[in-house]
VOMAR-67972 format. One record per atom (N, C-alpha, C, O): residue in three letters; atom name; x, y, z. Coordinates in pm, whole numbers. Layout:
REM VOMAR-67972
DOFI residuo atomo   east  north     up
DOFI     ala    CA      X      Y      Z
...
END
This chain:
REM VOMAR-67972
DOFI residuo atomo   east  north     up
DOFI     met     N     84   -117      0
DOFI     met    CA      0      0      0
DOFI     met     C     89    124      0
DOFI     met     O    189    129     72
DOFI     ile     N     54    221    -79
DOFI     ile    CA    119    351    -77
DOFI     ile     C     26    446     -5
DOFI     ile     O    -95    444    -26
DOFI     his     N     82    529     81
DOFI     his    CA      2    626    154
DOFI     his     C     92    741    196
DOFI     his     O    211    721    219
DOFI     gln     N     36    858    205
DOFI     gln    CA    113    973    250
DOFI     gln     C    140    965    400
DOFI     gln     O     68    897    472
DOFI     pro     N    244   1033    446
DOFI     pro    CA    272   1034    590
DOFI     pro     C    154   1090    668
DOFI     pro     O     83   1179    620
DOFI     ala     N    133   1038    787
DOFI     ala    CA     20   1082    869
DOFI     ala     C     64   1099   1013
DOFI     ala     O    169   1048   1055
DOFI     ser     N    -15   1170   1088
DOFI     ser    CA     12   1191   1229
DOFI     ser     C   -120   1190   1303
DOFI     ser     O   -223   1230   1248
DOFI     ser     N   -117   1145   1425
DOFI     ser    CA   -236   1156   1508
DOFI     ser     C   -217   1282   1592
DOFI     ser     O   -139   1284   1687
DOFI     phe     N   -289   1384   1556
DOFI     phe    CA   -273   1511   1625
DOFI     phe     C   -331   1502   1765
DOFI     phe     O   -432   1436   1788
DOFI     tyr     N   -269   1567   1854
DOFI     tyr    CA   -305   1563   1994
DOFI     tyr     C   -329   1705   2041
DOFI     tyr     O   -306   1801   1967
DOFI     glu     N   -376   1719   2161
DOFI     glu    CA   -397   1853   2215
DOFI     glu     C   -262   1918   2239
DOFI     glu     O   -183   1873   2322
DOFI     ala     N   -237   2024   2165
DOFI     ala    CA   -108   2093   2175
DOFI     ala     C   -128   2241   2148
DOFI     ala     O   -234   2284   2101
DOFI     gln     N    -27   2314   2178
DOFI     gln    CA    -29   2457   2148
DOFI     gln     C    -23   2474   1996
DOFI     gln     O     26   2386   1925
DOFI     thr     N    -71   2585   1948
DOFI     thr    CA    -74   2611   1804
DOFI     thr     C     65   2600   1743
DOFI     thr     O     80   2544   1634
DOFI     gly     N    165   2652   1811
DOFI     gly    CA    301   2645   1759
DOFI     gly     C    350   2503   1737
DOFI     gly     O    413   2473   1636
DOFI     glu     N    320   2415   1832
DOFI     glu    CA    360   2274   1819
DOFI     glu     C    286   2208   1702
DOFI     glu     O    344   2130   1628
DOFI     phe     N    158   2241   1688
DOFI     phe    CA     78   2186   1580
DOFI     phe     C    135   2228   1445
DOFI     phe     O    147   2146   1354
DOFI     val     N    171   2355   1432
DOFI     val    CA    227   2407   1306
DOFI     val     C    360   2339   1276
DOFI     val     O    386   2301   1162
DOFI     leu     N    446   2324   1378
DOFI     leu    CA    576   2259   1357
DOFI     leu     C    559   2115   1311
DOFI     leu     O    630   2069   1221
DOFI     glu     N    464   2044   1372
DOFI     glu    CA    442   1905   1331
DOFI     glu     C    388   1898   1189
DOFI     glu     O    426   1810   1112
DOFI     ala     N    299   1989   1153
DOFI     ala    CA    246   1992   1017
DOFI     ala     C    357   2020    917
DOFI     ala     O    360   1960    809
DOFI     glu     N    447   2111    950
DOFI     glu    CA    560   2141    862
DOFI     glu     C    650   2020    845
DOFI     glu     O    698   1992    735
DOFI     glu     N    674   1947    953
DOFI     glu    CA    756   1826    946
DOFI     glu     C    691   1721    857
DOFI     glu     O    759   1653    779
DOFI     leu     N    558   1707    867
DOFI     leu    CA    488   1611    782
DOFI     leu     C    500   1649    635
DOFI     leu     O    517   1562    549
DOFI     leu     N    491   1778    605
DOFI     leu    CA    505   1823    466
DOFI     leu     C    646   1794    413
DOFI     leu     O    662   1750    300
DOFI     lys     N    748   1818    496
DOFI     lys    CA    886   1788    456
DOFI     lys     C    903   1638    432
DOFI     lys     O    967   1597    335
DOFI     leu     N    846   1558    522
DOFI     leu    CA    856   1413    508
DOFI     leu     C    787   1367    380
DOFI     leu     O    838   1281    309
DOFI     arg     N    671   1423    352
DOFI     arg    CA    599   1387    229
DOFI     arg     C    681   1421    106
DOFI     arg     O    690   1340     13
DOFI     glu     N    743   1541    104
DOFI     glu    CA    826   1580    -10
DOFI     glu     C    944   1485    -27
DOFI     glu     O    977   1447   -139
DOFI     thr     N   1006   1448     83
DOFI     thr    CA   1120   1356     77
DOFI     thr     C   1077   1219     25
DOFI     thr     O   1142   1163    -63
DOFI     leu     N    969   1165     80
DOFI     leu    CA    919   1035     36
DOFI     leu     C    880   1037   -112
DOFI     leu     O    906    942   -186
DOFI     thr     N    818   1146   -154
DOFI     thr    CA    778   1158   -294
DOFI     thr     C    901   1156   -384
DOFI     thr     O    901   1088   -486
DOFI     arg     N   1005   1232   -347
DOFI     arg    CA   1129   1233   -428
DOFI     arg     C   1192   1094   -434
DOFI     arg     O   1240   1052   -539
DOFI     val     N   1192   1023   -321
DOFI     val    CA   1250    888   -319
DOFI     val     C   1170    796   -410
DOFI     val     O   1229    721   -488
DOFI     tyr     N   1037    799   -401
DOFI     tyr    CA    954    716   -488
DOFI     tyr     C    976    750   -635
DOFI     tyr     O    984    660   -719
DOFI     val     N    985    878   -668
DOFI     val    CA   1009    919   -806
DOFI     val     C   1141    862   -855
DOFI     val     O   1150    808   -965
DOFI     gln     N   1244    875   -772
DOFI     gln    CA   1377    826   -809
DOFI     gln     C   1379    675   -824
DOFI     gln     O   1435    622   -920
DOFI     arg     N   1319    604   -730
DOFI     arg    CA   1325    457   -731
DOFI     arg     C   1235    396   -838
DOFI     arg     O   1271    295   -899
DOFI     thr     N   1117    456   -860
DOFI     thr    CA   1022    395   -952
DOFI     thr     C   1038    442  -1095
DOFI     thr     O   1003    371  -1189
DOFI     gly     N   1091    563  -1113
DOFI     gly    CA   1098    619  -1247
DOFI     gly     C    966    678  -1293
DOFI     gly     O    956    725  -1406
DOFI     asn     N    865    677  -1207
DOFI     asn    CA    735    735  -1241
DOFI     asn     C    743    887  -1228
DOFI     asn     O    821    938  -1147
DOFI     pro     N    662    959  -1305
DOFI     pro    CA    661   1105  -1293
DOFI     pro     C    611   1150  -1156
DOFI     pro     O    540   1077  -1087
DOFI     leu     N    650   1271  -1118
DOFI     leu    CA    613   1327   -989
DOFI     leu     C    461   1328   -970
DOFI     leu     O    413   1296   -861
DOFI     trp     N    386   1362  -1073
DOFI     trp    CA    241   1372  -1058
DOFI     trp     C    179   1235  -1031
DOFI     trp     O     80   1227   -958
DOFI     val     N    234   1128  -1088
DOFI     val    CA    181    994  -1064
DOFI     val     C    203    954   -919
DOFI     val     O    112    905   -852
DOFI     val     N    325    975   -870
DOFI     val    CA    358    939   -732
DOFI     val     C    274   1022   -636
DOFI     val     O    223    970   -537
DOFI     ser     N    260   1152   -663
DOFI     ser    CA    181   1239   -576
DOFI     ser     C     36   1194   -568
DOFI     ser     O    -22   1191   -460
DOFI     glu     N    -22   1160   -683
DOFI     glu    CA   -161   1112   -683
DOFI     glu     C   -174    980   -609
DOFI     glu     O   -272    959   -537
DOFI     asp     N    -77    891   -626
DOFI     asp    CA    -81    762   -556
DOFI     asp     C    -74    781   -405
DOFI     asp     O   -141    709   -331
DOFI     met     N      6    876   -360
DOFI     met    CA     20    899   -216
DOFI     met     C   -100    973   -157
DOFI     met     O   -120    970    -36
DOFI     glu     N   -178   1037   -240
DOFI     glu    CA   -292   1116   -193
DOFI     glu     C   -405   1028   -141
DOFI     glu     O   -484   1072    -58
DOFI     arg     N   -412    905   -188
DOFI     arg    CA   -518    813   -145
DOFI     arg     C   -454    677   -118
DOFI     arg     O   -341    652   -159
DOFI     asp     N   -525    590    -49
DOFI     asp    CA   -474    455    -25
DOFI     asp     C   -473    379   -156
DOFI     asp     O   -576    368   -223
DOFI     val     N   -358    326   -193
DOFI     val    CA   -346    246   -315
DOFI     val     C   -300    106   -273
DOFI     val     O   -184     86   -237
DOFI     phe     N   -392     10   -279
DOFI     phe    CA   -359   -128   -245
DOFI     phe     C   -322   -203   -372
DOFI     phe     O   -389   -190   -474
DOFI     met     N   -214   -281   -365
DOFI     met    CA   -166   -355   -481
DOFI     met     C   -128   -497   -440
DOFI     met     O    -93   -523   -324
DOFI     ser     N   -135   -585   -535
DOFI     ser    CA    -79   -719   -513
DOFI     ser     C     73   -706   -524
DOFI     ser     O    125   -601   -562
DOFI     ala     N    144   -812   -490
DOFI     ala    CA    290   -808   -497
DOFI     ala     C    338   -783   -639
DOFI     ala     O    431   -705   -659
DOFI     thr     N    277   -847   -736
DOFI     thr    CA    321   -828   -875
DOFI     thr     C    284   -689   -926
DOFI     thr     O    359   -631  -1004
DOFI     glu     N    170   -635   -883
DOFI     glu    CA    134   -498   -921
DOFI     glu     C    233   -399   -862
DOFI     glu     O    273   -303   -928
DOFI     ala     N    273   -421   -737
DOFI     ala    CA    370   -333   -672
DOFI     ala     C    504   -340   -744
DOFI     ala     O    573   -238   -757
DOFI     gln     N    542   -458   -790
DOFI     gln    CA    667   -472   -864
DOFI     gln     C    658   -399   -998
DOFI     gln     O    752   -330  -1037
DOFI     ala     N    546   -413  -1068
DOFI     ala    CA    527   -343  -1195
DOFI     ala     C    526   -192  -1176
DOFI     ala     O    572   -118  -1262
DOFI     his     N    474   -148  -1063
DOFI     his    CA    468     -5  -1031
DOFI     his     C    605     50   -993
DOFI     his     O    628    171   -999
DOFI     gly     N    696    -40   -952
DOFI     gly    CA    831      2   -922
DOFI     gly     C    863     23   -775
DOFI     gly     O    972     70   -742
DOFI     ile     N    770    -12   -685
DOFI     ile    CA    799      8   -542
DOFI     ile     C    847   -119   -474
DOFI     ile     O    880   -118   -355
DOFI     val     N    852   -230   -549
DOFI     val    CA    903   -356   -497
DOFI     val     C   1007   -407   -596
DOFI     val     O    983   -407   -717
DOFI     asp     N   1122   -451   -546
DOFI     asp    CA   1227   -501   -634
DOFI     asp     C   1201   -644   -679
DOFI     asp     O   1207   -674   -798
DOFI     leu     N   1174   -731   -583
DOFI     leu    CA   1157   -873   -612
DOFI     leu     C   1031   -927   -548
DOFI     leu     O    988   -880   -442
DOFI     val     N    973  -1028   -614
DOFI     val    CA    859  -1099   -557
DOFI     val     C    898  -1246   -554
DOFI     val     O    931  -1304   -657
DOFI     ser     N    895  -1305   -437
DOFI     ser    CA    930  -1446   -422
DOFI     ser     C    814  -1532   -467
DOFI     ser     O    699  -1508   -428
DOFI     val     N    842  -1630   -549
DOFI     val    CA    737  -1719   -596
DOFI     val     C    763  -1864   -558
DOFI     val     O    675  -1949   -574
DOFI     glu     N    883  -1892   -508
DOFI     glu    CA    918  -2029   -476
DOFI     glu     C    922  -2049   -326
DOFI     glu     O    989  -1973   -255
DOFI     asn     N    852  -2148   -278
DOFI     asn    CA    858  -2182   -136
DOFI     asn     C    970  -2283   -118
DOFI     asn     O    960  -2397   -161
DOFI     thr     N   1079  -2239    -53
DOFI     thr    CA   1195  -2326    -39
DOFI     thr     C   1191  -2408     88
DOFI     thr     O   1286  -2480    118
DOFI     gly     N   1083  -2400    163
DOFI     gly    CA   1074  -2477    286
DOFI     gly     C   1147  -2408    400
DOFI     gly     O   1091  -2318    463
DOFI     asp     N   1269  -2449    427
DOFI     asp    CA   1346  -2393    537
DOFI     asp     C   1413  -2264    490
DOFI     asp     O   1527  -2267    443
DOFI     phe     N   1344  -2154    503
DOFI     phe    CA   1390  -2025    450
DOFI     phe     C   1526  -1984    505
DOFI     phe     O   1611  -1938    429
DOFI     ala     N   1547  -2000    634
DOFI     ala    CA   1670  -1951    697
DOFI     ala     C   1795  -2021    644
DOFI     ala     O   1903  -1962    644
DOFI     his     N   1781  -2146    599
DOFI     his    CA   1898  -2221    555
DOFI     his     C   1901  -2241    403
DOFI     his     O   1987  -2313    352
DOFI     ser     N   1810  -2180    333
DOFI     ser    CA   1804  -2196    189
DOFI     ser     C   1917  -2119    121
DOFI     ser     O   1945  -2005    156
DOFI     lys     N   1981  -2183     22
DOFI     lys    CA   2086  -2114    -54
DOFI     lys     C   2024  -2006   -143
DOFI     lys     O   2093  -1912   -184
DOFI     lys     N   1895  -2019   -171
DOFI     lys    CA   1829  -1921   -256
DOFI     lys     C   1774  -1803   -177
DOFI     lys     O   1717  -1711   -235
DOFI     ala     N   1789  -1805    -48
DOFI     ala    CA   1734  -1698     36
DOFI     ala     C   1799  -1565      1
DOFI     ala     O   1921  -1556    -14
DOFI     leu     N   1718  -1462    -13
DOFI     leu    CA   1768  -1329    -43
DOFI     leu     C   1798  -1250     83
DOFI     leu     O   1861  -1145     78
DOFI     leu     N   1752  -1301    196
DOFI     leu    CA   1773  -1232    323
DOFI     leu     C   1858  -1318    414
DOFI     leu     O   1857  -1440    405
DOFI     val     N   1931  -1252    501
DOFI     val    CA   2009  -1324    602
DOFI     val     C   1977  -1264    737
DOFI     val     O   1939  -1148    749
DOFI     gln     N   1992  -1347    839
DOFI     gln    CA   1965  -1298    974
DOFI     gln     C   2090  -1232   1028
DOFI     gln     O   2197  -1293   1033
DOFI     phe     N   2076  -1107   1069
DOFI     phe    CA   2186  -1031   1125
DOFI     phe     C   2143   -991   1264
DOFI     phe     O   2065   -896   1281
DOFI     gly     N   2192  -1062   1364
DOFI     gly    CA   2140  -1041   1498
DOFI     gly     C   1999  -1095   1504
DOFI     gly     O   1975  -1210   1470
DOFI     arg     N   1906  -1011   1546
DOFI     arg    CA   1765  -1052   1551
DOFI     arg     C   1687   -996   1434
DOFI     arg     O   1564  -1006   1431
DOFI     thr     N   1756   -937   1336
DOFI     thr    CA   1690   -871   1224
DOFI     thr     C   1724   -942   1094
DOFI     thr     O   1837   -986   1074
DOFI     trp     N   1625   -953   1005
DOFI     trp    CA   1649  -1006    871
DOFI     trp     C   1680   -890    779
DOFI     trp     O   1603   -794    773
DOFI     val     N   1791   -897    706
DOFI     val    CA   1829   -791    612
DOFI     val     C   1872   -855    482
DOFI     val     O   1900   -975    476
DOFI     ser     N   1878   -774    375
DOFI     ser    CA   1923   -827    247
DOFI     ser     C   2071   -862    256
DOFI     ser     O   2144   -803    335
DOFI     lys     N   2113   -958    176
DOFI     lys    CA   2254   -998    177
DOFI     lys     C   2344   -880    142
DOFI     lys     O   2450   -864    203
DOFI     thr     N   2304   -798     46
DOFI     thr    CA   2383   -682      7
DOFI     thr     C   2398   -585    122
DOFI     thr     O   2508   -538    150
DOFI     arg     N   2289   -556    189
DOFI     arg    CA   2294   -461    300
DOFI     arg     C   2379   -517    414
DOFI     arg     O   2453   -442    479
DOFI     cys     N   2369   -646    438
DOFI     cys    CA   2448   -709    543
DOFI     cys     C   2596   -697    511
DOFI     cys     O   2677   -667    599
DOFI     arg     N   2634   -719    384
DOFI     arg    CA   2775   -705    345
DOFI     arg     C   2822   -562    365
DOFI     arg     O   2932   -540    415
DOFI     arg     N   2740   -465    326
DOFI     arg    CA   2777   -324    343
DOFI     arg     C   2793   -291    490
DOFI     arg     O   2887   -220    528
DOFI     phe     N   2702   -340    573
DOFI     phe    CA   2708   -311    716
DOFI     phe     C   2835   -369    777
DOFI     phe     O   2901   -303    857
DOFI     lys     N   2869   -492    739
DOFI     lys    CA   2990   -554    791
DOFI     lys     C   3113   -476    749
DOFI     lys     O   3208   -463    827
DOFI     ser     N   3114   -424    625
DOFI     ser    CA   3232   -348    580
DOFI     ser     C   3243   -216    656
DOFI     ser     O   3354   -167    678
DOFI     tyr     N   3130   -157    696
DOFI     tyr    CA   3135    -34    775
DOFI     tyr     C   3189    -61    914
DOFI     tyr     O   3260     22    971
DOFI     arg     N   3154   -177    970
DOFI     arg    CA   3196   -210   1106
DOFI     arg     C   3344   -247   1111
DOFI     arg     O   3407   -230   1216
DOFI     ala     N   3401   -295   1001
DOFI     ala    CA   3541   -341   1001
DOFI     ala     C   3640   -227   1018
DOFI     ala     O   3761   -251   1020
END
């Protein structure tokens, strides 16, 4: 699902409310730029998609450009599969590429 950033507004002073609204607008602009860059879709398409809830299947999301890969094969034991695209790093599952980059930063 694609959706614009949201906040649950609470009882606050006007100044705090304005600051939070400004932060949400900045976040929306940043997310929109990232989606445009990653998907290759025009700004107006991404903006319209973020304006309303857009639910997609995995293959639709891949065609839209917001998903890189869709797994179609059930390998059984995911954690030990040679075909697994993710590896466990601590208690978190991350992509093999990201794990390699993280290890090189730590070295």
